[in-house]
N, C-alpha and C positions, 0 to 999 in steps of 0.2 A: 433203193437208196435209202441209207443207216440215218436217222434223225440226232440232231443237236439240239436238245430241250435243256431253258437255264429257266428258274424260278425265283425271281428276286423280288427284295421286299425288305422291310424291316425283320430282323430275326425275331421267329415266333414258331408258340410249338403247335399252332394250326398249321403249318406249312412244312413244317416237317413233320408232321404228322401226314400230311398230302401226301408229300415226296415220298416217305417212307412207305405208305400203304399202295401205292402210284406205281412205286418198282417191286410190290409184291405182286400186284396182278397185271402187272406186266414184266414178264421175267425177260421179257430181250432189252428192256430196258436196267442198262446198269448206272447206279444212285452213284453220285459223286456229292460227299454232303459237304464244301468249300469250307464252313468254320469245324470239321474235323481236320481238314487238309491244315490248315493255319493252324491250326491247334498242335501239329505232330511238329513245325515246325517254327514257330514261336512261343509256345507254351502258351499260348491264349487264344480263344476264341475271337476275341476281336481285333480289328488292323490295327499291326503296327508301324513301323517306318519302313520307307519307303522300299530300302533295299531285302528287307524280309517278305514285305506284301509284293517283288516283283519274285521271290524265292518259291512262297504261297501258288500265283500264277501260274509261274513254270512247270512246277510239279502237278496242278490241275492240268496245265497243257498236256503234257507227258501223259498220263492218266486217256485222256478222250483221245489222242494219237493213240497209244496201243487197243484201245478200243476200240477205235474208229477203224483201223486197219486191218482188227482179226476176221478171223472168217468163221468165229464161234457165233452162236445165234444169238448171244448178248451183243449188240453191237450197235445198240441207240443207245445214247447219253441222257439220262436228269440230273442236271445238276443243281444243288438247293444252296445258292444265296450268294452268289459274286457281292461285293459292295461295290455293284462297275454302273459310269455312268452310261449314254448311248453311244459313244465314241471306245469307250474302251470295251467295247461288249462288242460290237464292233472288230476292232483292235484288234481282243484274241480268238472273231471266229476268221479274219483273213490270216492268220499267221498258220491256224492250221490248216488252211488251202494246200498250201504247198507241202505238208507233211503227209496230208493223208490221198492215197491212192483212188479209191472211191471215190462220185459224189454224195455230198451228204448234206439236208436240207435241214436250217436253223428256225428254229422257233424260240421266241420271247414271251413266258408266262412270269406275268405280274401280279405278284400275290399282296397283299393289305389288305389289316382289317380297320374294322372303323372306329376303335377306339387305343389310345394307346393305354391310359388309364390300365385299361382290363387285360393289354397284351403283356404289360409289365406284369402285373399281378400273378397270372398263368407261368409267365416264366420261373417267375422264383421260385414254384413249383418243384423246375425242373433242373435239373444234378446240371446238367450241361450247358445250360443260360442264362442262369442267375446271379452270372455275375455282370450282366448289362446291368446298370442303372438305368432308371428313367429317364434319365435328360440322353444316355444315348439311344433310346428308344423313340424318344421324342423330335431327336433330331432326328433317326433314321425314318418316321413316318413323316415328314413335313419333305423331305429329299426326295422320298417318294411317291407323296401325294401329285409331286409336281411331276415326277415323268410319267406318271399315269394321266395327267391332264393333257400332256401333252401327247399322249399315244404313239408313244415308244414301244409298250409289247405287242405283241400279236394279237394276246387274250390277258384279260385281264381278271385272275378271281379274285372276289371281296369278302364269300361266305363260301363254306361248303356245310351241307346238310345232308340228316339222312333221317329219312321216314321210312320203317318198316321193312327194310332190304333194298331202297332205291335212293339216290344221290341224286344230290339240284346242288348243279354248281351257280350263284349267285352272279353275274361276269358284265363285262362291260369288252365288248367288239367294235373296237372303233367307233368307241364314242356313245354305241347304242346298249343299252342296256339288255339283258336279255338270263334266262334261265335256262342252261342245259341241265334236261335229267334223263337218265337213266338208270341200268340195274344196274351196274358198277363200274369199275373204276377201268376196264377195259373198254368201256364203250368212252369216255375221255382218252383212251390214249387216240382210237380211231380219230375221235375230231380233233386230236392237234395233228395228228397225221394228213388233214386234213385241210386245215388252216393255211393260211399264207403265211411263209418267211418273212422279214422282215429284210 
């Protein structure tokens, strides 16, 4: 069974780095970076008017359908960052069900950092994220803090730390704080494969 996982939350260097490193370690996952798809269509990584946003979502759907229907080994997906509420995410998945031949598991991963100011300062150093203003970051933090407290995600990651080759993910799973400790991000993929889908 294939997996469609999406990591949503405020646009941040930490979330982008986690997604990139995860897909490098787990080559059976294709990384779709929603902000880059949006930039190709609209010229900006930020959401624009409704018609352009529909084009962005349609483009992402098309990529998902091709990957999930592929007979290649890389038929799992990790989407980095659609700005979608819970109902929109469910609509995205439901629109794929009719067009994808095989069954696939859906996993929602919320990735949120503790501090909007720190996130903004880190983003300013990254070429692709520096156009995001502090007001936008603050707004995203408020929206996703509410989403995380409503337990929309199967897995909420608040921090990724590395110590001497080991990785600790500070997480909240259905309202309970826990730390996932593992040797590498392949182990995180195993964990994702076994958590309940939404």
